[in-house]
ZAFITOR-382470 format. One record per residue (C-alpha): residue number from 0; chain; x, y, z. Coordinates in pm, whole numbers. Layout:
# ZAFITOR-382470
@n=NUM, chain=A, u=X, v=Y, w=Z
...
This chain:
# ZAFITOR-382470
@n=0, chain=A, u=-2383, v=2953, w=-8778
@n=1, chain=A, u=-2132, v=3067, w=-9038
@n=2, chain=A, u=-2046, v=3438, w=-9043
@n=3, chain=A, u=-1952, v=3539, w=-9400
@n=4, chain=A, u=-1722, v=3818, w=-9492
@n=5, chain=A, u=-1636, v=4088, w=-9736
@n=6, chain=A, u=-1333, v=4066, w=-9968
@n=7, chain=A, u=-1121, v=4380, w=-9953
@n=8, chain=A, u=-757, v=4438, w=-10031
@n=9, chain=A, u=-689, v=4063, w=-10119
@n=10, chain=A, u=-832, v=3918, w=-9795
@n=11, chain=A, u=-1153, v=3811, w=-9642
@n=12, chain=A, u=-1257, v=4092, w=-9396
@n=13, chain=A, u=-1523, v=4061, w=-9131
@n=14, chain=A, u=-1812, v=4309, w=-9142
@n=15, chain=A, u=-1773, v=4615, w=-8915
@n=16, chain=A, u=-2126, v=4755, w=-8925
@n=17, chain=A, u=-2285, v=4506, w=-8684
@n=18, chain=A, u=-2569, v=4446, w=-8935
@n=19, chain=A, u=-2636, v=4107, w=-9095
@n=20, chain=A, u=-2881, v=3940, w=-9320
@n=21, chain=A, u=-2985, v=3577, w=-9321
@n=22, chain=A, u=-2864, v=3337, w=-9593
@n=23, chain=A, u=-3095, v=3036, w=-9613
@n=24, chain=A, u=-3064, v=2681, w=-9730
@n=25, chain=A, u=-3370, v=2718, w=-9957
@n=26, chain=A, u=-3447, v=2351, w=-9963
@n=27, chain=A, u=-3476, v=2315, w=-9585
@n=28, chain=A, u=-3582, v=2662, w=-9494
@n=29, chain=A, u=-3297, v=2673, w=-9232
@n=30, chain=A, u=-3068, v=2983, w=-9191
@n=31, chain=A, u=-2715, v=2860, w=-9276
@n=32, chain=A, u=-2514, v=3175, w=-9260
@n=33, chain=A, u=-2511, v=3540, w=-9177
@n=34, chain=A, u=-2404, v=3793, w=-9436
@n=35, chain=A, u=-2251, v=4119, w=-9322
@n=36, chain=A, u=-2407, v=4429, w=-9458
@n=37, chain=A, u=-2148, v=4710, w=-9514
@n=38, chain=A, u=-2190, v=5065, w=-9415
@n=39, chain=A, u=-2053, v=5367, w=-9620
@n=40, chain=A, u=-1720, v=5347, w=-9430
@n=41, chain=A, u=-1653, v=4992, w=-9541
@n=42, chain=A, u=-1733, v=5079, w=-9900
@n=43, chain=A, u=-1512, v=5386, w=-9886
@n=44, chain=A, u=-1224, v=5162, w=-9766
@n=45, chain=A, u=-1274, v=4936, w=-10061
@n=46, chain=A, u=-1268, v=5236, w=-10296
@n=47, chain=A, u=-954, v=5369, w=-10141
@n=48, chain=A, u=-781, v=5027, w=-10196
@n=49, chain=A, u=-900, v=5007, w=-10548
@n=50, chain=A, u=-798, v=5359, w=-10641
@n=51, chain=A, u=-451, v=5290, w=-10521
@n=52, chain=A, u=-416, v=4966, w=-10721
@n=53, chain=A, u=-588, v=5074, w=-11047
@n=54, chain=A, u=-316, v=5296, w=-11213
@n=55, chain=A, u=-54, v=5026, w=-11228
@n=56, chain=A, u=-309, v=4783, w=-11368
@n=57, chain=A, u=-418, v=5037, w=-11630
@n=58, chain=A, u=-55, v=5074, w=-11728
@n=59, chain=A, u=-13, v=4700, w=-11779
@n=60, chain=A, u=-46, v=4616, w=-12142
@n=61, chain=A, u=-362, v=4452, w=-12258
@n=62, chain=A, u=-195, v=4125, w=-12363
@n=63, chain=A, u=-68, v=4072, w=-12009
@n=64, chain=A, u=-414, v=4151, w=-11867
@n=65, chain=A, u=-554, v=3890, w=-12117
@n=66, chain=A, u=-320, v=3642, w=-11979
@n=67, chain=A, u=-480, v=3669, w=-11636
@n=68, chain=A, u=-821, v=3608, w=-11804
@n=69, chain=A, u=-674, v=3303, w=-11973
@n=70, chain=A, u=-554, v=3157, w=-11643
@n=71, chain=A, u=-884, v=3249, w=-11474
@n=72, chain=A, u=-1071, v=3040, w=-11736
@n=73, chain=A, u=-843, v=2742, w=-11640
@n=74, chain=A, u=-915, v=2785, w=-11273
@n=75, chain=A, u=-1303, v=2819, w=-11342
@n=76, chain=A, u=-1287, v=2489, w=-11521
@n=77, chain=A, u=-1074, v=2337, w=-11236
@n=78, chain=A, u=-1319, v=2445, w=-10968
@n=79, chain=A, u=-1641, v=2411, w=-11161
@n=80, chain=A, u=-1802, v=2156, w=-10934
@n=81, chain=A, u=-1690, v=2337, w=-10620
@n=82, chain=A, u=-1840, v=2666, w=-10740
@n=83, chain=A, u=-2156, v=2495, w=-10847
@n=84, chain=A, u=-2188, v=2322, w=-10516
@n=85, chain=A, u=-2163, v=2644, w=-10325
@n=86, chain=A, u=-2400, v=2821, w=-10556
@n=87, chain=A, u=-2667, v=2553, w=-10528
@n=88, chain=A, u=-2648, v=2541, w=-10160
@n=89, chain=A, u=-2737, v=2912, w=-10127
@n=90, chain=A, u=-2952, v=2964, w=-10429
@n=91, chain=A, u=-3132, v=2643, w=-10443
@n=92, chain=A, u=-3103, v=2585, w=-10820
@n=93, chain=A, u=-3012, v=2237, w=-10942
@n=94, chain=A, u=-2645, v=2127, w=-10980
@n=95, chain=A, u=-2644, v=2122, w=-11366
@n=96, chain=A, u=-2822, v=2465, w=-11360
@n=97, chain=A, u=-2555, v=2593, w=-11129
@n=98, chain=A, u=-2279, v=2468, w=-11350
@n=99, chain=A, u=-2454, v=2647, w=-11643
@n=100, chain=A, u=-2443, v=2968, w=-11443
@n=101, chain=A, u=-2075, v=2946, w=-11400
@n=102, chain=A, u=-2025, v=2835, w=-11765
@n=103, chain=A, u=-2211, v=3136, w=-11915
@n=104, chain=A, u=-1999, v=3365, w=-11709
@n=105, chain=A, u=-1678, v=3178, w=-11821
@n=106, chain=A, u=-1769, v=3236, w=-12181
@n=107, chain=A, u=-1766, v=3610, w=-12124
@n=108, chain=A, u=-1420, v=3579, w=-11967
@n=109, chain=A, u=-1309, v=3381, w=-12278
@n=110, chain=A, u=-1428, v=3678, w=-12487
@n=111, chain=A, u=-1228, v=3921, w=-12277
@n=112, chain=A, u=-909, v=3739, w=-12363
@n=113, chain=A, u=-941, v=3929, w=-12692
@n=114, chain=A, u=-880, v=4266, w=-12510
@n=115, chain=A, u=-566, v=4343, w=-12713
@n=116, chain=A, u=-782, v=4343, w=-13028
@n=117, chain=A, u=-1088, v=4499, w=-12871
@n=118, chain=A, u=-899, v=4790, w=-12716
@n=119, chain=A, u=-725, v=4904, w=-13038
@n=120, chain=A, u=-786, v=5265, w=-13126
@n=121, chain=A, u=-806, v=5435, w=-13465
@n=122, chain=A, u=-542, v=5632, w=-13667
@n=123, chain=A, u=-557, v=5884, w=-13949
@n=124, chain=A, u=-237, v=5971, w=-14130
@n=125, chain=A, u=-209, v=6332, w=-14268
@n=126, chain=A, u=-540, v=6454, w=-14153
@n=127, chain=A, u=-403, v=6788, w=-14236
@n=128, chain=A, u=-61, v=6928, w=-14340
@n=129, chain=A, u=178, v=6751, w=-14111
@n=130, chain=A, u=-112, v=6651, w=-13883
@n=131, chain=A, u=-195, v=6300, w=-13766
@n=132, chain=A, u=-498, v=6206, w=-13548
@n=133, chain=A, u=-548, v=5904, w=-13337
@n=134, chain=A, u=-793, v=5775, w=-13069
@n=135, chain=A, u=-723, v=5578, w=-12757
@n=136, chain=A, u=-957, v=5367, w=-12543
@n=137, chain=A, u=-858, v=5428, w=-12179
@n=138, chain=A, u=-1004, v=5273, w=-11866
@n=139, chain=A, u=-1248, v=5475, w=-11648
@n=140, chain=A, u=-1077, v=5405, w=-11314
@n=141, chain=A, u=-1275, v=5248, w=-11036
@n=142, chain=A, u=-1604, v=5091, w=-11144
@n=143, chain=A, u=-1873, v=4897, w=-10961
@n=144, chain=A, u=-2144, v=4638, w=-11015
@n=145, chain=A, u=-2464, v=4559, w=-10822
@n=146, chain=A, u=-2577, v=4204, w=-10904
@n=147, chain=A, u=-2891, v=3987, w=-10838
@n=148, chain=A, u=-2936, v=3660, w=-10650
@n=149, chain=A, u=-3058, v=3456, w=-10952
@n=150, chain=A, u=-2711, v=3442, w=-11133
@n=151, chain=A, u=-2453, v=3484, w=-10855
@n=152, chain=A, u=-2167, v=3364, w=-11086
@n=153, chain=A, u=-2269, v=3457, w=-11438
@n=154, chain=A, u=-2372, v=3822, w=-11393
@n=155, chain=A, u=-2076, v=3925, w=-11177
@n=156, chain=A, u=-1843, v=3787, w=-11445
@n=157, chain=A, u=-2047, v=3964, w=-11718
@n=158, chain=A, u=-1951, v=4283, w=-11537
@n=159, chain=A, u=-1606, v=4238, w=-11371
@n=160, chain=A, u=-1433, v=4050, w=-11661
@n=161, chain=A, u=-1465, v=4324, w=-11921
@n=162, chain=A, u=-1405, v=4596, w=-11662
@n=163, chain=A, u=-1076, v=4436, w=-11553
@n=164, chain=A, u=-971, v=4354, w=-11910
@n=165, chain=A, u=-1014, v=4717, w=-11994
@n=166, chain=A, u=-780, v=4820, w=-11712
@n=167, chain=A, u=-1029, v=4923, w=-11441
@n=168, chain=A, u=-1059, v=4829, w=-11079
@n=169, chain=A, u=-1402, v=4681, w=-10989
@n=170, chain=A, u=-1609, v=4673, w=-10667
@n=171, chain=A, u=-1887, v=4415, w=-10665
@n=172, chain=A, u=-2186, v=4439, w=-10445
@n=173, chain=A, u=-2347, v=4094, w=-10493
@n=174, chain=A, u=-2683, v=3990, w=-10364
@n=175, chain=A, u=-2683, v=3929, w=-9988
@n=176, chain=A, u=-2909, v=3625, w=-10046
@n=177, chain=A, u=-2625, v=3408, w=-10197
@n=178, chain=A, u=-2296, v=3587, w=-10150
@n=179, chain=A, u=-2038, v=3308, w=-10123
@n=180, chain=A, u=-1957, v=3239, w=-10491
@n=181, chain=A, u=-1867, v=3607, w=-10570
@n=182, chain=A, u=-1590, v=3596, w=-10307
@n=183, chain=A, u=-1472, v=3268, w=-10442
@n=184, chain=A, u=-1443, v=3426, w=-10790
@n=185, chain=A, u=-1246, v=3714, w=-10646
@n=186, chain=A, u=-1000, v=3468, w=-10488
@n=187, chain=A, u=-965, v=3278, w=-10812
@n=188, chain=A, u=-899, v=3595, w=-11005
@n=189, chain=A, u=-607, v=3679, w=-10768
@n=190, chain=A, u=-480, v=3324, w=-10808
@n=191, chain=A, u=-483, v=3383, w=-11181
@n=192, chain=A, u=-250, v=3674, w=-11132
@n=193, chain=A, u=-480, v=3976, w=-11079
@n=194, chain=A, u=-309, v=4215, w=-10831
@n=195, chain=A, u=-469, v=4265, w=-10493
@n=196, chain=A, u=-728, v=4538, w=-10461
@n=197, chain=A, u=-853, v=4536, w=-10821
@n=198, chain=A, u=-1150, v=4309, w=-10759
@n=199, chain=A, u=-1324, v=4350, w=-10426
@n=200, chain=A, u=-1651, v=4216, w=-10285
@n=201, chain=A, u=-1853, v=4434, w=-10058
@n=202, chain=A, u=-2182, v=4281, w=-9931
@n=203, chain=A, u=-2462, v=4504, w=-9833
@n=204, chain=A, u=-2814, v=4634, w=-9877
@n=205, chain=A, u=-2950, v=4983, w=-9967
@n=206, chain=A, u=-2690, v=5159, w=-9754
@n=207, chain=A, u=-2404, v=4997, w=-9949
@n=208, chain=A, u=-2590, v=5071, w=-10276
@n=209, chain=A, u=-2634, v=5438, w=-10189
@n=210, chain=A, u=-2265, v=5461, w=-10088
@n=211, chain=A, u=-2171, v=5330, w=-10437
@n=212, chain=A, u=-2415, v=5570, w=-10613
@n=213, chain=A, u=-2272, v=5870, w=-10424
@n=214, chain=A, u=-1900, v=5796, w=-10406
@n=215, chain=A, u=-1720, v=6055, w=-10624
@n=216, chain=A, u=-1434, v=5810, w=-10722
@n=217, chain=A, u=-1657, v=5548, w=-10875
@n=218, chain=A, u=-1695, v=5619, w=-11239
@n=219, chain=A, u=-1947, v=5366, w=-11361
@n=220, chain=A, u=-2214, v=5137, w=-11222
@n=221, chain=A, u=-2378, v=4824, w=-11366
@n=222, chain=A, u=-2694, v=4682, w=-11220
@n=223, chain=A, u=-2925, v=4387, w=-11282
@n=224, chain=A, u=-3253, v=4354, w=-11075
@n=225, chain=A, u=-3612, v=4482, w=-11057
@n=226, chain=A, u=-3730, v=4773, w=-11269
@n=227, chain=A, u=-3813, v=5011, w=-10974
@n=228, chain=A, u=-3461, v=4969, w=-10833
@n=229, chain=A, u=-3308, v=4995, w=-11187
@n=230, chain=A, u=-3481, v=5332, w=-11225
@n=231, chain=A, u=-3362, v=5449, w=-10885
@n=232, chain=A, u=-3007, v=5348, w=-10948
@n=233, chain=A, u=-3006, v=5486, w=-11300
@n=234, chain=A, u=-3144, v=5827, w=-11196
@n=235, chain=A, u=-2929, v=5866, w=-10890
@n=236, chain=A, u=-2612, v=5741, w=-11055
@n=237, chain=A, u=-2650, v=5963, w=-11367
@n=238, chain=A, u=-2727, v=6268, w=-11152
@n=239, chain=A, u=-2393, v=6204, w=-10983
@n=240, chain=A, u=-2220, v=6209, w=-11318
@n=241, chain=A, u=-2153, v=5836, w=-11349
@n=242, chain=A, u=-2184, v=5614, w=-11643
@n=243, chain=A, u=-2475, v=5367, w=-11563
@n=244, chain=A, u=-2637, v=5068, w=-11715
@n=245, chain=A, u=-2934, v=4915, w=-11541
@n=246, chain=A, u=-3127, v=4600, w=-11647
@n=247, chain=A, u=-3464, v=4560, w=-11498
@n=248, chain=A, u=-3771, v=4331, w=-11507
@n=249, chain=A, u=-3914, v=4120, w=-11780
@n=250, chain=A, u=-4239, v=3958, w=-11905
@n=251, chain=A, u=-4124, v=3733, w=-12193
@n=252, chain=A, u=-4386, v=3621, w=-12447
@n=253, chain=A, u=-4357, v=3325, w=-12670
@n=254, chain=A, u=-4592, v=3333, w=-12977
@n=255, chain=A, u=-4698, v=2991, w=-13093
@n=256, chain=A, u=-4826, v=2998, w=-13450
@n=257, chain=A, u=-5086, v=2738, w=-13575
@n=258, chain=A, u=-4819, v=2574, w=-13809
@n=259, chain=A, u=-4565, v=2531, w=-13516
@n=260, chain=A, u=-4446, v=2184, w=-13422
@n=261, chain=A, u=-4658, v=2165, w=-13098
@n=262, chain=A, u=-4437, v=1910, w=-12931
@n=263, chain=A, u=-4129, v=2124, w=-12986
@n=264, chain=A, u=-4313, v=2431, w=-12864
@n=265, chain=A, u=-4442, v=2247, w=-12552
@n=266, chain=A, u=-4094, v=2120, w=-12468
@n=267, chain=A, u=-3949, v=2466, w=-12513
@n=268, chain=A, u=-4213, v=2618, w=-12280
@n=269, chain=A, u=-4143, v=2365, w=-12016
@n=270, chain=A, u=-3761, v=2444, w=-11998
@n=271, chain=A, u=-3808, v=2812, w=-12054
@n=272, chain=A, u=-4103, v=2857, w=-11810
@n=273, chain=A, u=-4014, v=2629, w=-11525
@n=274, chain=A, u=-3629, v=2591, w=-11540
@n=275, chain=A, u=-3454, v=2745, w=-11242
@n=276, chain=A, u=-3804, v=2768, w=-11073
@n=277, chain=A, u=-3877, v=3056, w=-11319
@n=278, chain=A, u=-3615, v=3280, w=-11141
@n=279, chain=A, u=-3469, v=3401, w=-11464
@n=280, chain=A, u=-3517, v=3734, w=-11635
@n=281, chain=A, u=-3515, v=3553, w=-11963
@n=282, chain=A, u=-3779, v=3300, w=-11860
@n=283, chain=A, u=-4078, v=3263, w=-12079
@n=284, chain=A, u=-4374, v=3348, w=-11856
@n=285, chain=A, u=-4642, v=3408, w=-12118
@n=286, chain=A, u=-4739, v=3172, w=-12389
@n=287, chain=A, u=-4942, v=3331, w=-12672
@n=288, chain=A, u=-5103, v=3065, w=-12899
@n=289, chain=A, u=-5271, v=3203, w=-13211
@n=290, chain=A, u=-5620, v=3068, w=-13232
@n=291, chain=A, u=-5836, v=2866, w=-12994
@n=292, chain=A, u=-5741, v=2537, w=-13172
@n=293, chain=A, u=-5368, v=2614, w=-13124
@n=294, chain=A, u=-5435, v=2700, w=-12761
@n=295, chain=A, u=-5621, v=2377, w=-12689
@n=296, chain=A, u=-5359, v=2174, w=-12855
@n=297, chain=A, u=-5078, v=2344, w=-12665
@n=298, chain=A, u=-5255, v=2293, w=-12322
@n=299, chain=A, u=-5304, v=1932, w=-12416
@n=300, chain=A, u=-4931, v=1892, w=-12472
@n=301, chain=A, u=-4824, v=2096, w=-12170
@n=302, chain=A, u=-5029, v=1941, w=-11896
@n=303, chain=A, u=-4868, v=1592, w=-11895
@n=304, chain=A, u=-4528, v=1740, w=-11923
@n=305, chain=A, u=-4583, v=1974, w=-11626
@n=306, chain=A, u=-4725, v=1699, w=-11412
@n=307, chain=A, u=-4406, v=1488, w=-11473
@n=308, chain=A, u=-4173, v=1771, w=-11356
@n=309, chain=A, u=-3949, v=1666, w=-11070
@n=310, chain=A, u=-3912, v=1924, w=-10803
@n=311, chain=A, u=-3655, v=1882, w=-10528
@n=312, chain=A, u=-3326, v=1986, w=-10360
@n=313, chain=A, u=-3003, v=1992, w=-10574
@n=314, chain=A, u=-2866, v=1711, w=-10361
@n=315, chain=A, u=-3132, v=1476, w=-10511
@n=316, chain=A, u=-2923, v=1446, w=-10834
@n=317, chain=A, u=-2920, v=1556, w=-11185
@n=318, chain=A, u=-3273, v=1432, w=-11270
@n=319, chain=A, u=-3433, v=1708, w=-11066
@n=320, chain=A, u=-3595, v=1963, w=-11293
@n=321, chain=A, u=-3600, v=2257, w=-11057
@n=322, chain=A, u=-3546, v=2342, w=-10696
@n=323, chain=A, u=-3690, v=2576, w=-10435
@n=324, chain=A, u=-3723, v=2956, w=-10453
@n=325, chain=A, u=-3455, v=3153, w=-10277
@n=326, chain=A, u=-3628, v=3293, w=-9983
@n=327, chain=A, u=-3957, v=3254, w=-9791
@n=328, chain=A, u=-4053, v=3606, w=-9903
@n=329, chain=A, u=-4009, v=3498, w=-10269
@n=330, chain=A, u=-4230, v=3190, w=-10213
@n=331, chain=A, u=-4500, v=3397, w=-10050
@n=332, chain=A, u=-4496, v=3657, w=-10332
@n=333, chain=A, u=-4535, v=3387, w=-10601
@n=334, chain=A, u=-4820, v=3223, w=-10414
@n=335, chain=A, u=-4991, v=3553, w=-10363
@n=336, chain=A, u=-4975, v=3625, w=-10742
@n=337, chain=A, u=-5114, v=3284, w=-10821
@n=338, chain=A, u=-5397, v=3346, w=-10574
@n=339, chain=A, u=-5459, v=3679, w=-10749
@n=340, chain=A, u=-5482, v=3507, w=-11083
@n=341, chain=A, u=-5762, v=3271, w=-10951
@n=342, chain=A, u=-5941, v=3568, w=-10799
@n=343, chain=A, u=-5924, v=3767, w=-11112
@n=344, chain=A, u=-6076, v=3492, w=-11325
@n=345, chain=A, u=-5798, v=3301, w=-11499
@n=346, chain=A, u=-5821, v=2935, w=-11528
@n=347, chain=A, u=-5567, v=2746, w=-11307
@n=348, chain=A, u=-5515, v=2432, w=-11516
@n=349, chain=A, u=-5229, v=2292, w=-11312
@n=350, chain=A, u=-5218, v=2407, w=-10944
@n=351, chain=A, u=-4892, v=2374, w=-10763
@n=352, chain=A, u=-4978, v=2577, w=-10460
@n=353, chain=A, u=-5008, v=2286, w=-10216
@n=354, chain=A, u=-4684, v=2120, w=-10323
@n=355, chain=A, u=-4491, v=1963, w=-10028
@n=356, chain=A, u=-4182, v=1760, w=-10049
@n=357, chain=A, u=-4141, v=1483, w=-9789
@n=358, chain=A, u=-3860, v=1557, w=-9561
@n=359, chain=A, u=-3827, v=1911, w=-9692
@n=360, chain=A, u=-4166, v=2056, w=-9573
@n=361, chain=A, u=-4009, v=2379, w=-9456
@n=362, chain=A, u=-3827, v=2439, w=-9790
@n=363, chain=A, u=-3932, v=2718, w=-10016
@n=364, chain=A, u=-4077, v=2501, w=-10292
@n=365, chain=A, u=-4367, v=2592, w=-10520
@n=366, chain=A, u=-4506, v=2333, w=-10753
@n=367, chain=A, u=-4547, v=2419, w=-11118
@n=368, chain=A, u=-4854, v=2623, w=-11209
@n=369, chain=A, u=-5020, v=2669, w=-11551
@n=370, chain=A, u=-5296, v=2930, w=-11616
@n=371, chain=A, u=-5504, v=2950, w=-11921
@n=372, chain=A, u=-5740, v=3232, w=-12048
@n=373, chain=A, u=-5529, v=3500, w=-11884
@n=374, chain=A, u=-5610, v=3859, w=-11993
@n=375, chain=A, u=-5387, v=4160, w=-12011
@n=376, chain=A, u=-5551, v=4339, w=-11713
@n=377, chain=A, u=-5465, v=4059, w=-11466
@n=378, chain=A, u=-5177, v=4095, w=-11214
@n=379, chain=A, u=-5020, v=3770, w=-11326
@n=380, chain=A, u=-4987, v=3915, w=-11667
@n=381, chain=A, u=-4871, v=4262, w=-11585
@n=382, chain=A, u=-4612, v=4174, w=-11318
@n=383, chain=A, u=-4299, v=3968, w=-11333
@n=384, chain=A, u=-4381, v=3666, w=-11117
@n=385, chain=A, u=-4027, v=3514, w=-11094
@n=386, chain=A, u=-4157, v=3180, w=-11011
@n=387, chain=A, u=-4260, v=2845, w=-11178
@n=388, chain=A, u=-4585, v=2995, w=-11326
@n=389, chain=A, u=-4667, v=2989, w=-11698
@n=390, chain=A, u=-4964, v=3197, w=-11820
@n=391, chain=A, u=-5143, v=3134, w=-12149
@n=392, chain=A, u=-5299, v=3436, w=-12325
@n=393, chain=A, u=-5510, v=3340, w=-12615
@n=394, chain=A, u=-5474, v=3555, w=-12934
@n=395, chain=A, u=-5717, v=3555, w=-13223
@n=396, chain=A, u=-5459, v=3639, w=-13484
@n=397, chain=A, u=-5090, v=3689, w=-13542
@n=398, chain=A, u=-5136, v=4067, w=-13535
@n=399, chain=A, u=-5309, v=4039, w=-13201
@n=400, chain=A, u=-5027, v=3824, w=-13056
@n=401, chain=A, u=-4763, v=4067, w=-13185
@n=402, chain=A, u=-4942, v=4360, w=-13034
@n=403, chain=A, u=-4967, v=4193, w=-12691
@n=404, chain=A, u=-4587, v=4171, w=-12666
@n=405, chain=A, u=-4547, v=4515, w=-12823
@n=406, chain=A, u=-4782, v=4677, w=-12567
@n=407, chain=A, u=-4628, v=4537, w=-12257
@n=408, chain=A, u=-4406, v=4773, w=-12057
@n=409, chain=A, u=-4119, v=4519, w=-12039
@n=410, chain=A, u=-3914, v=4436, w=-12347
@n=411, chain=A, u=-3639, v=4198, w=-12244
@n=412, chain=A, u=-3683, v=3886, w=-12460
@n=413, chain=A, u=-3939, v=3719, w=-12676
@n=414, chain=A, u=-3974, v=3413, w=-12908
@n=415, chain=A, u=-4191, v=3287, w=-13191
@n=416, chain=A, u=-4241, v=2928, w=-13285
@n=417, chain=A, u=-4343, v=2879, w=-13650
@n=418, chain=A, u=-4249, v=2696, w=-13975
@n=419, chain=A, u=-4331, v=3012, w=-14168
@n=420, chain=A, u=-4023, v=3203, w=-14252
@n=421, chain=A, u=-4215, v=3518, w=-14356
@n=422, chain=A, u=-4391, v=3531, w=-14014
@n=423, chain=A, u=-4067, v=3484, w=-13838
@n=424, chain=A, u=-3888, v=3747, w=-14040
@n=425, chain=A, u=-4176, v=3993, w=-13987
@n=426, chain=A, u=-4178, v=3922, w=-13614
@n=427, chain=A, u=-3805, v=3980, w=-13578
@n=428, chain=A, u=-3818, v=4304, w=-13766
@n=429, chain=A, u=-4124, v=4461, w=-13611
@n=430, chain=A, u=-4112, v=4354, w=-13243
@n=431, chain=A, u=-3998, v=4629, w=-12997
@n=432, chain=A, u=-3802, v=4387, w=-12783
@n=433, chain=A, u=-3425, v=4354, w=-12736
@n=434, chain=A, u=-3364, v=3990, w=-12775
@n=435, chain=A, u=-3562, v=3771, w=-13018
@n=436, chain=A, u=-3573, v=3393, w=-13056
@n=437, chain=A, u=-3703, v=3218, w=-13365
@n=438, chain=A, u=-3783, v=2857, w=-13264
@n=439, chain=A, u=-3545, v=2931, w=-12972
@n=440, chain=A, u=-3727, v=2991, w=-12637
@n=441, chain=A, u=-3455, v=3161, w=-12440
@n=442, chain=A, u=-3259, v=3388, w=-12684
@n=443, chain=A, u=-2965, v=3478, w=-12453
@n=444, chain=A, u=-2688, v=3597, w=-12693
@n=445, chain=A, u=-2350, v=3432, w=-12682
@n=446, chain=A, u=-2061, v=3626, w=-12526
@n=447, chain=A, u=-1946, v=3790, w=-12840
@n=448, chain=A, u=-2283, v=3957, w=-12900
@n=449, chain=A, u=-2448, v=4187, w=-12653
@n=450, chain=A, u=-2726, v=4128, w=-12397
@n=451, chain=A, u=-2988, v=4380, w=-12335
@n=452, chain=A, u=-3369, v=4456, w=-12342
@n=453, chain=A, u=-3575, v=4751, w=-12443
@n=454, chain=A, u=-3841, v=4959, w=-12289
@n=455, chain=A, u=-3856, v=4922, w=-11904
@n=456, chain=A, u=-3626, v=4626, w=-11905
@n=457, chain=A, u=-3313, v=4838, w=-11962
@n=458, chain=A, u=-3194, v=5189, w=-11875
@n=459, chain=A, u=-2875, v=5320, w=-12037
@n=460, chain=A, u=-2728, v=5327, w=-12386
@n=461, chain=A, u=-2486, v=5024, w=-12388
@n=462, chain=A, u=-2571, v=4647, w=-12330
@n=463, chain=A, u=-2385, v=4385, w=-12133
@n=464, chain=A, u=-2094, v=4179, w=-12263
@n=465, chain=A, u=-1982, v=4161, w=-12622
@n=466, chain=A, u=-1848, v=4478, w=-12792
@n=467, chain=A, u=-2072, v=4707, w=-12584
@n=468, chain=A, u=-1896, v=4606, w=-12267
@n=469, chain=A, u=-1561, v=4738, w=-12398
@n=470, chain=A, u=-1731, v=5061, w=-12482
@n=471, chain=A, u=-1897, v=5089, w=-12150
@n=472, chain=A, u=-1575, v=5036, w=-11951
@n=473, chain=A, u=-1357, v=5266, w=-12152
@n=474, chain=A, u=-1369, v=5631, w=-12255
@n=475, chain=A, u=-1222, v=5755, w=-12591
@n=476, chain=A, u=-947, v=6006, w=-12602
@n=477, chain=A, u=-868, v=6163, w=-12935
@n=478, chain=A, u=-518, v=6315, w=-13002
@n=479, chain=A, u=-437, v=6565, w=-13283
@n=480, chain=A, u=-57, v=6564, w=-13336
@n=481, chain=A, u=155, v=6801, w=-13541
@n=482, chain=A, u=534, v=6807, w=-13546
@n=483, chain=A, u=685, v=7137, w=-13693
@n=484, chain=A, u=874, v=7068, w=-14011
@n=485, chain=A, u=1232, v=7165, w=-14073
@n=486, chain=A, u=1381, v=7037, w=-13748
@n=487, chain=A, u=1553, v=6751, w=-13930
@n=488, chain=A, u=1744, v=7025, w=-14130
@n=489, chain=A, u=1939, v=7137, w=-13829
@n=490, chain=A, u=1962, v=7470, w=-13664
@n=491, chain=A, u=1921, v=7805, w=-13860
@n=492, chain=A, u=2127, v=8111, w=-13781
@n=493, chain=A, u=1942, v=8384, w=-13957
@n=494, chain=A, u=1586, v=8508, w=-13970
@n=495, chain=A, u=1374, v=8343, w=-14239
@n=496, chain=A, u=1229, v=8599, w=-14477
@n=497, chain=A, u=857, v=8628, w=-14459
@n=498, chain=A, u=650, v=8483, w=-14746
């Protein structure tokens, strides 16, 4: 049994609390490692180290900080397969999907290489008689991030790359379900030239989270996870005077108009609904065809595609479509919600509840499920399932489909599939959701735009990555400067007459 560690002060450090959580091999159901759960004392030690290291890093000019990011990108590419292997072994996602996890984080690091440009302030000459004004973007100090299990490489990099590029120190509390890759990333950052103590990894549960929320030195907190925890972290963090951004749950709708290319829409729903076993906050979990004829055609296209999906462990090769869920609790929750859908009257068109993989009977696999005739009062519609389950809600008109998405409490992502430019434009303008796809099922913005939902999917004022990240991890200082005139004339030896 492997005993994992924290990463503090440039070294792997054994846990001191005596508390551990299980890290599974999701494909076999076996416990493969123990993850230490830090107490407040261990978190305080990491903060102490970070606080000592941060001033010198803040004084390092942005171009030199950017060079560390450049080297880090090279190392990520060098170790891509190694990182993906470790990620798949703990998370369960397929090897190509794991490489995509690393790649989307890498792209944010590439954006952060532009720190010298992104950190420039503003200057006004002669704002008044002999007065100049200028602003500076300065780092916050010690910052922290609390990240989820479903993207153990990407989301940590979305946080620590801009934080470090801005001159901060960063303490990462990753998910205890798949904690190995974050430590590997911290080691690669130091290999790239980051001084010790600036990026530290402290594993833990609620005790570590509360220690982060309450520590007076930590200036900002980023979080990605469920909405109830996002609300808790946002409220407690803000009440402690910290800058906080929290990203919560999602229920992403894809509207399918009668004029849509039905093959294209079905293919999009297969990838967006079942990829990564549905364990993505940007997964499409609700298809909303407009009109019964559209709904019937869509189901007809979906069923054979779903039945051909290959479910298996990442070790089975690149042709596996998705793997197991991350823990037995995750599997039981998904199956419970599927059962509730049946009990509440939805039509289970494809039933994956009894899926078993030969040789992996104890793995946390769930076969793909497709519901039709789901209604907004059902649990499978209201809750984020986070599993390979797609629900179809039939809408009688475009306006009804639009209103469904508008009325849901979550507002992370959405999409519309149509050939009608007017409908697409109207949808993009009216929908109250943060990320919109037009014939694009998963509209995750590229690194130089920002990622963030609306409504109960996001708490805070600034989104992740892109320009917002450099705003979030800096504070603006404005200087008004006036130099008395006449000094260049030399000294005066008599009193100047009053005007």
